[in-house]
N, CA, C and O atoms as a Maestro MAE file, in Angstrom:
{
 s_m_m2io_version
 :::
 2.0.0
}

f_m_ct {
 s_m_title
 :::
 protein
 m_atom[348] {
  # First column is atom index #
  i_m_mmod_type
  r_m_x_coord
  r_m_y_coord
  r_m_z_coord
  i_m_residue_number
  s_m_chain_name
  s_m_pdb_residue_name
  s_m_pdb_atom_name
  i_m_atomic_number
  :::
  1 25 52.536 -12.603 39.209 1 A "MET " " N  " 7
  2 3 53.044 -12.399 40.551 1 A "MET " " CA " 6
  3 2 52.659 -10.997 41.021 1 A "MET " " C  " 6
  4 15 52.824 -10.019 40.292 1 A "MET " " O  " 8
  5 25 52.156 -10.915 42.220 2 A "ASP " " N  " 7
  6 3 51.794 -9.620 42.792 2 A "ASP " " CA " 6
  7 2 53.028 -8.927 43.349 2 A "ASP " " C  " 6
  8 15 53.908 -9.566 43.925 2 A "ASP " " O  " 8
  9 25 53.080 -7.625 43.172 3 A "THR " " N  " 7
  10 3 54.150 -6.791 43.700 3 A "THR " " CA " 6
  11 2 53.520 -5.653 44.470 3 A "THR " " C  " 6
  12 15 52.512 -5.087 44.046 3 A "THR " " O  " 8
  13 25 54.110 -5.319 45.597 4 A "LYS " " N  " 7
  14 3 53.570 -4.232 46.404 4 A "LYS " " CA " 6
  15 2 54.190 -2.908 45.989 4 A "LYS " " C  " 6
  16 15 55.367 -2.829 45.639 4 A "LYS " " O  " 8
  17 25 53.352 -1.859 46.040 5 A "ILE " " N  " 7
  18 3 53.836 -0.504 45.804 5 A "ILE " " CA " 6
  19 2 53.273 0.390 46.904 5 A "ILE " " C  " 6
  20 15 52.271 0.059 47.538 5 A "ILE " " O  " 8
  21 25 53.919 1.509 47.117 6 A "THR " " N  " 7
  22 3 53.439 2.474 48.094 6 A "THR " " CA " 6
  23 2 53.060 3.743 47.356 6 A "THR " " C  " 6
  24 15 53.853 4.291 46.590 6 A "THR " " O  " 8
  25 25 51.847 4.202 47.589 7 A "LEU " " N  " 7
  26 3 51.349 5.419 46.960 7 A "LEU " " CA " 6
  27 2 50.926 6.391 48.049 7 A "LEU " " C  " 6
  28 15 50.520 5.978 49.135 7 A "LEU " " O  " 8
  29 25 51.022 7.668 47.760 8 A "SER " " N  " 7
  30 3 50.579 8.696 48.705 8 A "SER " " CA " 6
  31 2 49.451 9.497 48.081 8 A "SER " " C  " 6
  32 15 49.598 10.068 47.000 8 A "SER " " O  " 8
  33 25 48.318 9.531 48.780 9 A "PHE " " N  " 7
  34 3 47.151 10.274 48.332 9 A "PHE " " CA " 6
  35 2 46.607 11.072 49.506 9 A "PHE " " C  " 6
  36 15 46.948 10.811 50.660 9 A "PHE " " O  " 8
  37 25 45.774 12.029 49.206 10 A "ASP " " N  " 7
  38 3 45.050 12.760 50.235 10 A "ASP " " CA " 6
  39 2 44.193 11.759 51.005 10 A "ASP " " C  " 6
  40 15 43.560 10.892 50.402 10 A "ASP " " O  " 8
  41 25 44.169 11.872 52.324 11 A "GLN " " N  " 7
  42 3 43.448 10.908 53.158 11 A "GLN " " CA " 6
  43 2 41.964 10.848 52.815 11 A "GLN " " C  " 6
  44 15 41.375 9.767 52.829 11 A "GLN " " O  " 8
  45 25 41.350 11.986 52.507 12 A "ASN " " N  " 7
  46 3 39.928 11.990 52.151 12 A "ASN " " CA " 6
  47 2 39.676 11.196 50.876 12 A "ASN " " C  " 6
  48 15 38.670 10.495 50.765 12 A "ASN " " O  " 8
  49 25 40.581 11.304 49.922 13 A "ILE " " N  " 7
  50 3 40.457 10.543 48.671 13 A "ILE " " CA " 6
  51 2 40.534 9.049 48.959 13 A "ILE " " C  " 6
  52 15 39.754 8.267 48.415 13 A "ILE " " O  " 8
  53 25 41.465 8.655 49.806 14 A "ILE " " N  " 7
  54 3 41.622 7.237 50.148 14 A "ILE " " CA " 6
  55 2 40.349 6.702 50.800 14 A "ILE " " C  " 6
  56 15 39.873 5.626 50.439 14 A "ILE " " O  " 8
  57 25 39.803 7.439 51.747 15 A "GLU " " N  " 7
  58 3 38.584 6.991 52.423 15 A "GLU " " CA " 6
  59 2 37.420 6.860 51.447 15 A "GLU " " C  " 6
  60 15 36.675 5.881 51.492 15 A "GLU " " O  " 8
  61 25 37.266 7.837 50.571 16 A "LYS " " N  " 7
  62 3 36.192 7.772 49.576 16 A "LYS " " CA " 6
  63 2 36.409 6.606 48.618 16 A "LYS " " C  " 6
  64 15 35.462 5.908 48.258 16 A "LYS " " O  " 8
  65 25 37.658 6.398 48.207 17 A "ALA " " N  " 7
  66 3 37.966 5.299 47.290 17 A "ALA " " CA " 6
  67 2 37.708 3.947 47.951 17 A "ALA " " C  " 6
  68 15 37.184 3.035 47.311 17 A "ALA " " O  " 8
  69 25 38.068 3.813 49.220 18 A "LYS " " N  " 7
  70 3 37.805 2.568 49.949 18 A "LYS " " CA " 6
  71 2 36.304 2.310 50.045 18 A "LYS " " C  " 6
  72 15 35.843 1.190 49.824 18 A "LYS " " O  " 8
  73 25 35.553 3.349 50.376 19 A "ASP " " N  " 7
  74 3 34.098 3.205 50.464 19 A "ASP " " CA " 6
  75 2 33.505 2.824 49.112 19 A "ASP " " C  " 6
  76 15 32.634 1.958 49.026 19 A "ASP " " O  " 8
  77 25 33.984 3.478 48.062 20 A "PHE " " N  " 7
  78 3 33.489 3.182 46.719 20 A "PHE " " CA " 6
  79 2 33.805 1.739 46.336 20 A "PHE " " C  " 6
  80 15 32.934 1.014 45.855 20 A "PHE " " O  " 8
  81 25 35.051 1.326 46.551 21 A "ALA " " N  " 7
  82 3 35.451 -0.040 46.208 21 A "ALA " " CA " 6
  83 2 34.614 -1.050 46.986 21 A "ALA " " C  " 6
  84 15 34.156 -2.043 46.421 21 A "ALA " " O  " 8
  85 25 34.413 -0.804 48.273 22 A "ALA " " N  " 7
  86 3 33.613 -1.718 49.095 22 A "ALA " " CA " 6
  87 2 32.171 -1.776 48.607 22 A "ALA " " C  " 6
  88 15 31.562 -2.846 48.588 22 A "ALA " " O  " 8
  89 25 31.630 -0.644 48.217 23 A "SER " " N  " 7
  90 3 30.245 -0.637 47.738 23 A "SER " " CA " 6
  91 2 30.095 -1.383 46.420 23 A "SER " " C  " 6
  92 15 28.994 -1.806 46.066 23 A "SER " " O  " 8
  93 25 31.189 -1.546 45.699 24 A "GLN " " N  " 7
  94 3 31.171 -2.266 44.432 24 A "GLN " " CA " 6
  95 2 31.606 -3.719 44.588 24 A "GLN " " C  " 6
  96 15 31.677 -4.460 43.607 24 A "GLN " " O  " 8
  97 25 31.897 -4.128 45.831 25 A "GLY " " N  " 7
  98 3 32.270 -5.515 46.084 25 A "GLY " " CA " 6
  99 2 33.682 -5.852 45.663 25 A "GLY " " C  " 6
  100 15 33.945 -6.960 45.196 25 A "GLY " " O  " 8
  101 25 34.605 -4.898 45.824 26 A "MET " " N  " 7
  102 3 35.991 -5.148 45.447 26 A "MET " " CA " 6
  103 2 36.919 -4.473 46.436 26 A "MET " " C  " 6
  104 15 36.507 -3.613 47.214 26 A "MET " " O  " 8
  105 25 38.173 -4.876 46.391 27 A "SER " " N  " 7
  106 3 39.165 -4.237 47.247 27 A "SER " " CA " 6
  107 2 39.736 -3.013 46.544 27 A "SER " " C  " 6
  108 15 39.652 -2.886 45.323 27 A "SER " " O  " 8
  109 25 40.312 -2.122 47.327 28 A "LEU " " N  " 7
  110 3 40.944 -0.933 46.760 28 A "LEU " " CA " 6
  111 2 42.136 -1.338 45.892 28 A "LEU " " C  " 6
  112 15 42.385 -0.719 44.857 28 A "LEU " " O  " 8
  113 25 42.861 -2.356 46.299 29 A "SER " " N  " 7
  114 3 43.988 -2.844 45.492 29 A "SER " " CA " 6
  115 2 43.515 -3.340 44.132 29 A "SER " " C  " 6
  116 15 44.129 -3.047 43.106 29 A "SER " " O  " 8
  117 25 42.426 -4.089 44.134 30 A "ARG " " N  " 7
  118 3 41.880 -4.618 42.875 30 A "ARG " " CA " 6
  119 2 41.418 -3.482 41.964 30 A "ARG " " C  " 6
  120 15 41.653 -3.522 40.756 30 A "ARG " " O  " 8
  121 25 40.770 -2.483 42.526 31 A "LEU " " N  " 7
  122 3 40.318 -1.326 41.766 31 A "LEU " " CA " 6
  123 2 41.503 -0.591 41.145 31 A "LEU " " C  " 6
  124 15 41.473 -0.242 39.965 31 A "LEU " " O  " 8
  125 25 42.536 -0.360 41.938 32 A "THR " " N  " 7
  126 3 43.728 0.344 41.457 32 A "THR " " CA " 6
  127 2 44.443 -0.460 40.372 32 A "THR " " C  " 6
  128 15 44.842 0.089 39.345 32 A "THR " " O  " 8
  129 25 44.600 -1.755 40.606 33 A "GLU " " N  " 7
  130 3 45.256 -2.609 39.617 33 A "GLU " " CA " 6
  131 2 44.509 -2.585 38.291 33 A "GLU " " C  " 6
  132 15 45.118 -2.483 37.226 33 A "GLU " " O  " 8
  133 25 43.197 -2.679 38.363 34 A "PHE " " N  " 7
  134 3 42.424 -2.692 37.132 34 A "PHE " " CA " 6
  135 2 42.545 -1.378 36.379 34 A "PHE " " C  " 6
  136 15 42.661 -1.372 35.153 34 A "PHE " " O  " 8
  137 25 42.519 -0.265 37.102 35 A "LEU " " N  " 7
  138 3 42.680 1.035 36.443 35 A "LEU " " CA " 6
  139 2 44.020 1.128 35.724 35 A "LEU " " C  " 6
  140 15 44.085 1.580 34.581 35 A "LEU " " O  " 8
  141 25 45.082 0.701 36.389 36 A "TYR " " N  " 7
  142 3 46.402 0.732 35.743 36 A "TYR " " CA " 6
  143 2 46.442 -0.181 34.524 36 A "TYR " " C  " 6
  144 15 46.987 0.187 33.484 36 A "TYR " " O  " 8
  145 25 45.870 -1.357 34.652 37 A "GLU " " N  " 7
  146 3 45.853 -2.298 33.523 37 A "GLU " " CA " 6
  147 2 45.066 -1.714 32.360 37 A "GLU " " C  " 6
  148 15 45.465 -1.833 31.201 37 A "GLU " " O  " 8
  149 25 43.952 -1.088 32.683 38 A "LYS " " N  " 7
  150 3 43.076 -0.539 31.653 38 A "LYS " " CA " 6
  151 2 43.750 0.583 30.868 38 A "LYS " " C  " 6
  152 15 43.623 0.646 29.645 38 A "LYS " " O  " 8
  153 25 44.456 1.455 31.553 39 A "ILE " " N  " 7
  154 3 45.050 2.601 30.854 39 A "ILE " " CA " 6
  155 2 46.361 2.269 30.160 39 A "ILE " " C  " 6
  156 15 46.831 3.045 29.328 39 A "ILE " " O  " 8
  157 25 46.962 1.126 30.488 40 A "THR " " N  " 7
  158 3 48.238 0.786 29.858 40 A "THR " " CA " 6
  159 2 48.145 -0.349 28.851 40 A "THR " " C  " 6
  160 15 49.131 -0.649 28.179 40 A "THR " " O  " 8
  161 25 46.992 -0.983 28.728 41 A "SER " " N  " 7
  162 3 46.878 -2.142 27.841 41 A "SER " " CA " 6
  163 2 46.708 -1.733 26.387 41 A "SER " " C  " 6
  164 15 46.096 -0.712 26.073 41 A "SER " " O  " 8
  165 25 47.257 -2.544 25.525 42 A "ALA " " N  " 7
  166 3 47.088 -2.349 24.077 42 A "ALA " " CA " 6
  167 2 45.976 -3.286 23.637 42 A "ALA " " C  " 6
  168 15 45.743 -4.259 24.354 42 A "ALA " " O  " 8
  169 25 45.297 -3.102 22.578 43 A "PRO " " N  " 7
  170 3 45.508 -2.085 21.559 43 A "PRO " " CA " 6
  171 2 44.817 -0.776 21.887 43 A "PRO " " C  " 6
  172 15 45.046 0.225 21.210 43 A "PRO " " O  " 8
  173 25 43.979 -0.761 22.909 44 A "LYS " " N  " 7
  174 3 43.225 0.457 23.202 44 A "LYS " " CA " 6
  175 2 44.004 1.327 24.173 44 A "LYS " " C  " 6
  176 15 44.211 0.939 25.322 44 A "LYS " " O  " 8
  177 25 44.435 2.486 23.731 45 A "SER " " N  " 7
  178 3 45.061 3.425 24.645 45 A "SER " " CA " 6
  179 2 44.168 4.636 24.791 45 A "SER " " C  " 6
  180 15 43.426 5.004 23.880 45 A "SER " " O  " 8
  181 25 44.255 5.232 25.931 46 A "TYR " " N  " 7
  182 3 43.415 6.380 26.227 46 A "TYR " " CA " 6
  183 2 44.257 7.651 26.211 46 A "TYR " " C  " 6
  184 15 45.325 7.715 26.821 46 A "TYR " " O  " 8
  185 25 43.761 8.652 25.507 47 A "ALA " " N  " 7
  186 3 44.471 9.921 25.411 47 A "ALA " " CA " 6
  187 2 44.356 10.712 26.711 47 A "ALA " " C  " 6
  188 15 45.249 11.488 27.051 47 A "ALA " " O  " 8
  189 25 43.258 10.514 27.434 48 A "SER " " N  " 7
  190 3 43.066 11.226 28.698 48 A "SER " " CA " 6
  191 2 42.223 10.375 29.638 48 A "SER " " C  " 6
  192 15 41.636 9.374 29.225 48 A "SER " " O  " 8
  193 25 42.168 10.775 30.892 49 A "LEU " " N  " 7
  194 3 41.380 10.031 31.878 49 A "LEU " " CA " 6
  195 2 39.896 10.033 31.556 49 A "LEU " " C  " 6
  196 15 39.186 9.086 31.895 49 A "LEU " " O  " 8
  197 25 39.422 11.086 30.907 50 A "GLU " " N  " 7
  198 3 38.003 11.178 30.568 50 A "GLU " " CA " 6
  199 2 37.578 10.120 29.549 50 A "GLU " " C  " 6
  200 15 36.390 9.826 29.419 50 A "GLU " " O  " 8
  201 25 38.538 9.553 28.831 51 A "ASP " " N  " 7
  202 3 38.224 8.541 27.820 51 A "ASP " " CA " 6
  203 2 37.938 7.165 28.423 51 A "ASP " " C  " 6
  204 15 37.385 6.300 27.743 51 A "ASP " " O  " 8
  205 25 38.302 6.955 29.674 52 A "ILE " " N  " 7
  206 3 38.123 5.644 30.302 52 A "ILE " " CA " 6
  207 2 36.646 5.447 30.647 52 A "ILE " " C  " 6
  208 15 36.069 6.259 31.370 52 A "ILE " " O  " 8
  209 25 36.026 4.372 30.134 53 A "PRO " " N  " 7
  210 3 34.612 4.107 30.426 53 A "PRO " " CA " 6
  211 2 34.445 3.517 31.829 53 A "PRO " " C  " 6
  212 15 34.577 2.307 32.017 53 A "PRO " " O  " 8
  213 25 34.157 4.363 32.801 54 A "ILE " " N  " 7
  214 3 34.091 3.954 34.199 54 A "ILE " " CA " 6
  215 2 33.058 2.851 34.444 54 A "ILE " " C  " 6
  216 15 33.363 1.875 35.129 54 A "ILE " " O  " 8
  217 25 31.869 2.979 33.911 55 A "ALA " " N  " 7
  218 3 30.823 1.975 34.155 55 A "ALA " " CA " 6
  219 2 31.241 0.601 33.643 55 A "ALA " " C  " 6
  220 15 30.927 -0.414 34.266 55 A "ALA " " O  " 8
  221 25 31.944 0.560 32.520 56 A "ASP " " N  " 7
  222 3 32.390 -0.719 31.974 56 A "ASP " " CA " 6
  223 2 33.378 -1.403 32.905 56 A "ASP " " C  " 6
  224 15 33.281 -2.607 33.140 56 A "ASP " " O  " 8
  225 25 34.332 -0.638 33.437 57 A "PHE " " N  " 7
  226 3 35.332 -1.284 34.263 57 A "PHE " " CA " 6
  227 2 34.764 -1.707 35.612 57 A "PHE " " C  " 6
  228 15 35.251 -2.678 36.191 57 A "PHE " " O  " 8
  229 25 33.769 -1.026 36.126 58 A "ILE " " N  " 7
  230 3 33.166 -1.421 37.403 58 A "ILE " " CA " 6
  231 2 32.545 -2.804 37.287 58 A "ILE " " C  " 6
  232 15 32.720 -3.639 38.174 58 A "ILE " " O  " 8
  233 25 31.831 -3.050 36.213 59 A "SER " " N  " 7
  234 3 31.201 -4.359 36.060 59 A "SER " " CA " 6
  235 2 32.239 -5.454 35.838 59 A "SER " " C  " 6
  236 15 31.998 -6.610 36.186 59 A "SER " " O  " 8
  237 25 33.383 -5.111 35.266 60 A "LEU " " N  " 7
  238 3 34.422 -6.107 35.028 60 A "LEU " " CA " 6
  239 2 35.194 -6.469 36.289 60 A "LEU " " C  " 6
  240 15 35.589 -7.624 36.451 60 A "LEU " " O  " 8
  241 25 35.418 -5.512 37.186 61 A "VAL " " N  " 7
  242 3 36.260 -5.781 38.342 61 A "VAL " " CA " 6
  243 2 35.495 -6.179 39.594 61 A "VAL " " C  " 6
  244 15 36.108 -6.586 40.581 61 A "VAL " " O  " 8
  245 25 34.205 -6.074 39.578 62 A "ALA " " N  " 7
  246 3 33.436 -6.426 40.768 62 A "ALA " " CA " 6
  247 2 33.694 -7.882 41.131 62 A "ALA " " C  " 6
  248 15 33.533 -8.775 40.299 62 A "ALA " " O  " 8
  249 25 34.091 -8.114 42.361 63 A "GLU " " N  " 7
  250 3 34.411 -9.464 42.802 63 A "GLU " " CA " 6
  251 2 33.174 -10.248 43.219 63 A "GLU " " C  " 6
  252 15 33.235 -11.466 43.385 63 A "GLU " " O  " 8
  253 25 32.073 -9.567 43.384 64 A "GLU " " N  " 7
  254 3 30.820 -10.239 43.732 64 A "GLU " " CA " 6
  255 2 29.662 -9.461 43.134 64 A "GLU " " C  " 6
  256 15 29.808 -8.305 42.737 64 A "GLU " " O  " 8
  257 25 28.525 -10.107 43.076 65 A "GLN " " N  " 7
  258 3 27.337 -9.468 42.512 65 A "GLN " " CA " 6
  259 2 26.893 -8.316 43.407 65 A "GLN " " C  " 6
  260 15 26.879 -8.443 44.631 65 A "GLN " " O  " 8
  261 25 26.538 -7.216 42.803 66 A "ALA " " N  " 7
  262 3 26.069 -6.066 43.572 66 A "ALA " " CA " 6
  263 2 24.715 -6.376 44.188 66 A "ALA " " C  " 6
  264 15 23.847 -6.958 43.537 66 A "ALA " " O  " 8
  265 25 24.540 -5.989 45.433 67 A "THR " " N  " 7
  266 3 23.257 -6.162 46.096 67 A "THR " " CA " 6
  267 2 22.735 -4.784 46.478 67 A "THR " " C  " 6
  268 15 23.484 -3.921 46.934 67 A "THR " " O  " 8
  269 25 21.470 -4.604 46.288 68 A "TYR " " N  " 7
  270 3 20.846 -3.332 46.591 68 A "TYR " " CA " 6
  271 2 19.919 -3.529 47.776 68 A "TYR " " C  " 6
  272 15 18.997 -4.344 47.730 68 A "TYR " " O  " 8
  273 25 20.168 -2.785 48.824 69 A "LYS " " N  " 7
  274 3 19.366 -2.910 50.035 69 A "LYS " " CA " 6
  275 2 18.316 -1.814 50.054 69 A "LYS " " C  " 6
  276 15 18.612 -0.637 49.851 69 A "LYS " " O  " 8
  277 25 17.101 -2.225 50.300 70 A "THR " " N  " 7
  278 3 16.019 -1.250 50.428 70 A "THR " " CA " 6
  279 2 15.344 -1.455 51.776 70 A "THR " " C  " 6
  280 15 15.204 -2.583 52.249 70 A "THR " " O  " 8
  281 25 14.939 -0.381 52.371 71 A "ALA " " N  " 7
  282 3 14.257 -0.460 53.658 71 A "ALA " " CA " 6
  283 2 12.779 -0.740 53.416 71 A "ALA " " C  " 6
  284 15 12.163 -0.183 52.507 71 A "ALA " " O  " 8
  285 25 12.234 -1.603 54.237 72 A "ALA " " N  " 7
  286 3 10.807 -1.908 54.130 72 A "ALA " " CA " 6
  287 2 10.011 -0.692 54.592 72 A "ALA " " C  " 6
  288 15 10.398 -0.007 55.539 72 A "ALA " " O  " 8
  289 25 8.913 -0.436 53.926 73 A "LYS " " N  " 7
  290 3 8.065 0.696 54.302 73 A "LYS " " CA " 6
  291 2 7.259 0.329 55.540 73 A "LYS " " C  " 6
  292 15 6.840 -0.816 55.709 73 A "LYS " " O  " 8
  293 25 7.051 1.308 56.394 74 A "SER " " N  " 7
  294 3 6.250 1.079 57.600 74 A "SER " " CA " 6
  295 2 4.779 0.961 57.208 74 A "SER " " C  " 6
  296 15 4.368 1.425 56.145 74 A "SER " " O  " 8
  297 25 3.997 0.334 58.081 75 A "SER " " N  " 7
  298 3 2.569 0.181 57.782 75 A "SER " " CA " 6
  299 2 1.892 1.547 57.708 75 A "SER " " C  " 6
  300 15 0.970 1.741 56.916 75 A "SER " " O  " 8
  301 25 2.343 2.485 58.524 76 A "LYS " " N  " 7
  302 3 1.786 3.840 58.484 76 A "LYS " " CA " 6
  303 2 2.051 4.476 57.120 76 A "LYS " " C  " 6
  304 15 1.170 5.109 56.537 76 A "LYS " " O  " 8
  305 25 3.255 4.303 56.627 77 A "SER " " N  " 7
  306 3 3.624 4.847 55.324 77 A "SER " " CA " 6
  307 2 2.822 4.185 54.205 77 A "SER " " C  " 6
  308 15 2.381 4.855 53.272 77 A "SER " " O  " 8
  309 25 2.638 2.881 54.301 78 A "LEU " " N  " 7
  310 3 1.864 2.159 53.292 78 A "LEU " " CA " 6
  311 2 0.399 2.595 53.282 78 A "LEU " " C  " 6
  312 15 -0.200 2.763 52.220 78 A "LEU " " O  " 8
  313 25 -0.167 2.777 54.474 79 A "LYS " " N  " 7
  314 3 -1.559 3.240 54.560 79 A "LYS " " CA " 6
  315 2 -1.700 4.619 53.941 79 A "LYS " " C  " 6
  316 15 -2.629 4.869 53.173 79 A "LYS " " O  " 8
  317 25 -0.784 5.511 54.273 80 A "LYS " " N  " 7
  318 3 -0.830 6.867 53.730 80 A "LYS " " CA " 6
  319 2 -0.730 6.836 52.207 80 A "LYS " " C  " 6
  320 15 -1.472 7.531 51.513 80 A "LYS " " O  " 8
  321 25 0.180 6.035 51.703 81 A "GLU " " N  " 7
  322 3 0.353 5.904 50.254 81 A "GLU " " CA " 6
  323 2 -0.924 5.366 49.599 81 A "GLU " " C  " 6
  324 15 -1.337 5.841 48.541 81 A "GLU " " O  " 8
  325 25 -1.536 4.378 50.237 82 A "TYR " " N  " 7
  326 3 -2.764 3.795 49.705 82 A "TYR " " CA " 6
  327 2 -3.886 4.833 49.641 82 A "TYR " " C  " 6
  328 15 -4.541 4.987 48.610 82 A "TYR " " O  " 8
  329 25 -4.098 5.538 50.742 83 A "TYR " " N  " 7
  330 3 -5.185 6.522 50.785 83 A "TYR " " CA " 6
  331 2 -4.924 7.698 49.845 83 A "TYR " " C  " 6
  332 15 -5.863 8.256 49.279 83 A "TYR " " O  " 8
  333 25 -3.670 8.073 49.678 84 A "GLU " " N  " 7
  334 3 -3.326 9.145 48.738 84 A "GLU " " CA " 6
  335 2 -3.641 8.722 47.303 84 A "GLU " " C  " 6
  336 15 -4.069 9.541 46.489 84 A "GLU " " O  " 8
  337 25 -3.431 7.453 47.001 85 A "SER " " N  " 7
  338 3 -3.688 6.974 45.639 85 A "SER " " CA " 6
  339 2 -5.186 6.871 45.340 85 A "SER " " C  " 6
  340 15 -5.581 6.827 44.175 85 A "SER " " O  " 8
  341 25 -6.025 6.833 46.387 86 A "ARG " " N  " 7
  342 3 -7.468 6.704 46.213 86 A "ARG " " CA " 6
  343 2 -8.166 8.047 46.040 86 A "ARG " " C  " 6
  344 15 -9.356 8.088 45.727 86 A "ARG " " O  " 8
  345 25 -7.453 9.130 46.236 87 A "LYS " " N  " 7
  346 3 -8.074 10.462 46.122 87 A "LYS " " CA " 6
  347 2 -8.320 10.837 44.699 87 A "LYS " " C  " 6
  348 15 -8.835 11.922 44.427 87 A "LYS " " O  " 8
  :::
 }
 m_bond[347] {
  # First column is bond index #
  i_m_from
  i_m_to
  i_m_order
  :::
  1 1 2 1
  2 2 3 1
  3 3 4 2
  4 3 5 1
  5 5 6 1
  6 6 7 1
  7 7 8 2
  8 7 9 1
  9 9 10 1
  10 10 11 1
  11 11 12 2
  12 11 13 1
  13 13 14 1
  14 14 15 1
  15 15 16 2
  16 15 17 1
  17 17 18 1
  18 18 19 1
  19 19 20 2
  20 19 21 1
  21 21 22 1
  22 22 23 1
  23 23 24 2
  24 23 25 1
  25 25 26 1
  26 26 27 1
  27 27 28 2
  28 27 29 1
  29 29 30 1
  30 30 31 1
  31 31 32 2
  32 31 33 1
  33 33 34 1
  34 34 35 1
  35 35 36 2
  36 35 37 1
  37 37 38 1
  38 38 39 1
  39 39 40 2
  40 39 41 1
  41 41 42 1
  42 42 43 1
  43 43 44 2
  44 43 45 1
  45 45 46 1
  46 46 47 1
  47 47 48 2
  48 47 49 1
  49 49 50 1
  50 50 51 1
  51 51 52 2
  52 51 53 1
  53 53 54 1
  54 54 55 1
  55 55 56 2
  56 55 57 1
  57 57 58 1
  58 58 59 1
  59 59 60 2
  60 59 61 1
  61 61 62 1
  62 62 63 1
  63 63 64 2
  64 63 65 1
  65 65 66 1
  66 66 67 1
  67 67 68 2
  68 67 69 1
  69 69 70 1
  70 70 71 1
  71 71 72 2
  72 71 73 1
  73 73 74 1
  74 74 75 1
  75 75 76 2
  76 75 77 1
  77 77 78 1
  78 78 79 1
  79 79 80 2
  80 79 81 1
  81 81 82 1
  82 82 83 1
  83 83 84 2
  84 83 85 1
  85 85 86 1
  86 86 87 1
  87 87 88 2
  88 87 89 1
  89 89 90 1
  90 90 91 1
  91 91 92 2
  92 91 93 1
  93 93 94 1
  94 94 95 1
  95 95 96 2
  96 95 97 1
  97 97 98 1
  98 98 99 1
  99 99 100 2
  100 99 101 1
  101 101 102 1
  102 102 103 1
  103 103 104 2
  104 103 105 1
  105 105 106 1
  106 106 107 1
  107 107 108 2
  108 107 109 1
  109 109 110 1
  110 110 111 1
  111 111 112 2
  112 111 113 1
  113 113 114 1
  114 114 115 1
  115 115 116 2
  116 115 117 1
  117 117 118 1
  118 118 119 1
  119 119 120 2
  120 119 121 1
  121 121 122 1
  122 122 123 1
  123 123 124 2
  124 123 125 1
  125 125 126 1
  126 126 127 1
  127 127 128 2
  128 127 129 1
  129 129 130 1
  130 130 131 1
  131 131 132 2
  132 131 133 1
  133 133 134 1
  134 134 135 1
  135 135 136 2
  136 135 137 1
  137 137 138 1
  138 138 139 1
  139 139 140 2
  140 139 141 1
  141 141 142 1
  142 142 143 1
  143 143 144 2
  144 143 145 1
  145 145 146 1
  146 146 147 1
  147 147 148 2
  148 147 149 1
  149 149 150 1
  150 150 151 1
  151 151 152 2
  152 151 153 1
  153 153 154 1
  154 154 155 1
  155 155 156 2
  156 155 157 1
  157 157 158 1
  158 158 159 1
  159 159 160 2
  160 159 161 1
  161 161 162 1
  162 162 163 1
  163 163 164 2
  164 163 165 1
  165 165 166 1
  166 166 167 1
  167 167 168 2
  168 167 169 1
  169 169 170 1
  170 170 171 1
  171 171 172 2
  172 171 173 1
  173 173 174 1
  174 174 175 1
  175 175 176 2
  176 175 177 1
  177 177 178 1
  178 178 179 1
  179 179 180 2
  180 179 181 1
  181 181 182 1
  182 182 183 1
  183 183 184 2
  184 183 185 1
  185 185 186 1
  186 186 187 1
  187 187 188 2
  188 187 189 1
  189 189 190 1
  190 190 191 1
  191 191 192 2
  192 191 193 1
  193 193 194 1
  194 194 195 1
  195 195 196 2
  196 195 197 1
  197 197 198 1
  198 198 199 1
  199 199 200 2
  200 199 201 1
  201 201 202 1
  202 202 203 1
  203 203 204 2
  204 203 205 1
  205 205 206 1
  206 206 207 1
  207 207 208 2
  208 207 209 1
  209 209 210 1
  210 210 211 1
  211 211 212 2
  212 211 213 1
  213 213 214 1
  214 214 215 1
  215 215 216 2
  216 215 217 1
  217 217 218 1
  218 218 219 1
  219 219 220 2
  220 219 221 1
  221 221 222 1
  222 222 223 1
  223 223 224 2
  224 223 225 1
  225 225 226 1
  226 226 227 1
  227 227 228 2
  228 227 229 1
  229 229 230 1
  230 230 231 1
  231 231 232 2
  232 231 233 1
  233 233 234 1
  234 234 235 1
  235 235 236 2
  236 235 237 1
  237 237 238 1
  238 238 239 1
  239 239 240 2
  240 239 241 1
  241 241 242 1
  242 242 243 1
  243 243 244 2
  244 243 245 1
  245 245 246 1
  246 246 247 1
  247 247 248 2
  248 247 249 1
  249 249 250 1
  250 250 251 1
  251 251 252 2
  252 251 253 1
  253 253 254 1
  254 254 255 1
  255 255 256 2
  256 255 257 1
  257 257 258 1
  258 258 259 1
  259 259 260 2
  260 259 261 1
  261 261 262 1
  262 262 263 1
  263 263 264 2
  264 263 265 1
  265 265 266 1
  266 266 267 1
  267 267 268 2
  268 267 269 1
  269 269 270 1
  270 270 271 1
  271 271 272 2
  272 271 273 1
  273 273 274 1
  274 274 275 1
  275 275 276 2
  276 275 277 1
  277 277 278 1
  278 278 279 1
  279 279 280 2
  280 279 281 1
  281 281 282 1
  282 282 283 1
  283 283 284 2
  284 283 285 1
  285 285 286 1
  286 286 287 1
  287 287 288 2
  288 287 289 1
  289 289 290 1
  290 290 291 1
  291 291 292 2
  292 291 293 1
  293 293 294 1
  294 294 295 1
  295 295 296 2
  296 295 297 1
  297 297 298 1
  298 298 299 1
  299 299 300 2
  300 299 301 1
  301 301 302 1
  302 302 303 1
  303 303 304 2
  304 303 305 1
  305 305 306 1
  306 306 307 1
  307 307 308 2
  308 307 309 1
  309 309 310 1
  310 310 311 1
  311 311 312 2
  312 311 313 1
  313 313 314 1
  314 314 315 1
  315 315 316 2
  316 315 317 1
  317 317 318 1
  318 318 319 1
  319 319 320 2
  320 319 321 1
  321 321 322 1
  322 322 323 1
  323 323 324 2
  324 323 325 1
  325 325 326 1
  326 326 327 1
  327 327 328 2
  328 327 329 1
  329 329 330 1
  330 330 331 1
  331 331 332 2
  332 331 333 1
  333 333 334 1
  334 334 335 1
  335 335 336 2
  336 335 337 1
  337 337 338 1
  338 338 339 1
  339 339 340 2
  340 339 341 1
  341 341 342 1
  342 342 343 1
  343 343 344 2
  344 343 345 1
  345 345 346 1
  346 346 347 1
  347 347 348 2
  :::
 }
}
């Protein structure tokens, strides 16, 4: 069962956390819940925050596959790259 809690953080931290969670395909609530679960679950306890493997938990909590967007190169850029490689 889900329970609501109210937390107070610096507004800049909240905005950055929301952006980070969105970029990872998850909600801020899901990210927060997972962090709490991770640091309180047995048998593995963490002595400090630095012990938490951040990359591991990101892949576990992502609600969707990460997509990487790349901008297509312009034809001018491609021509320049081609001619530079021929020198």
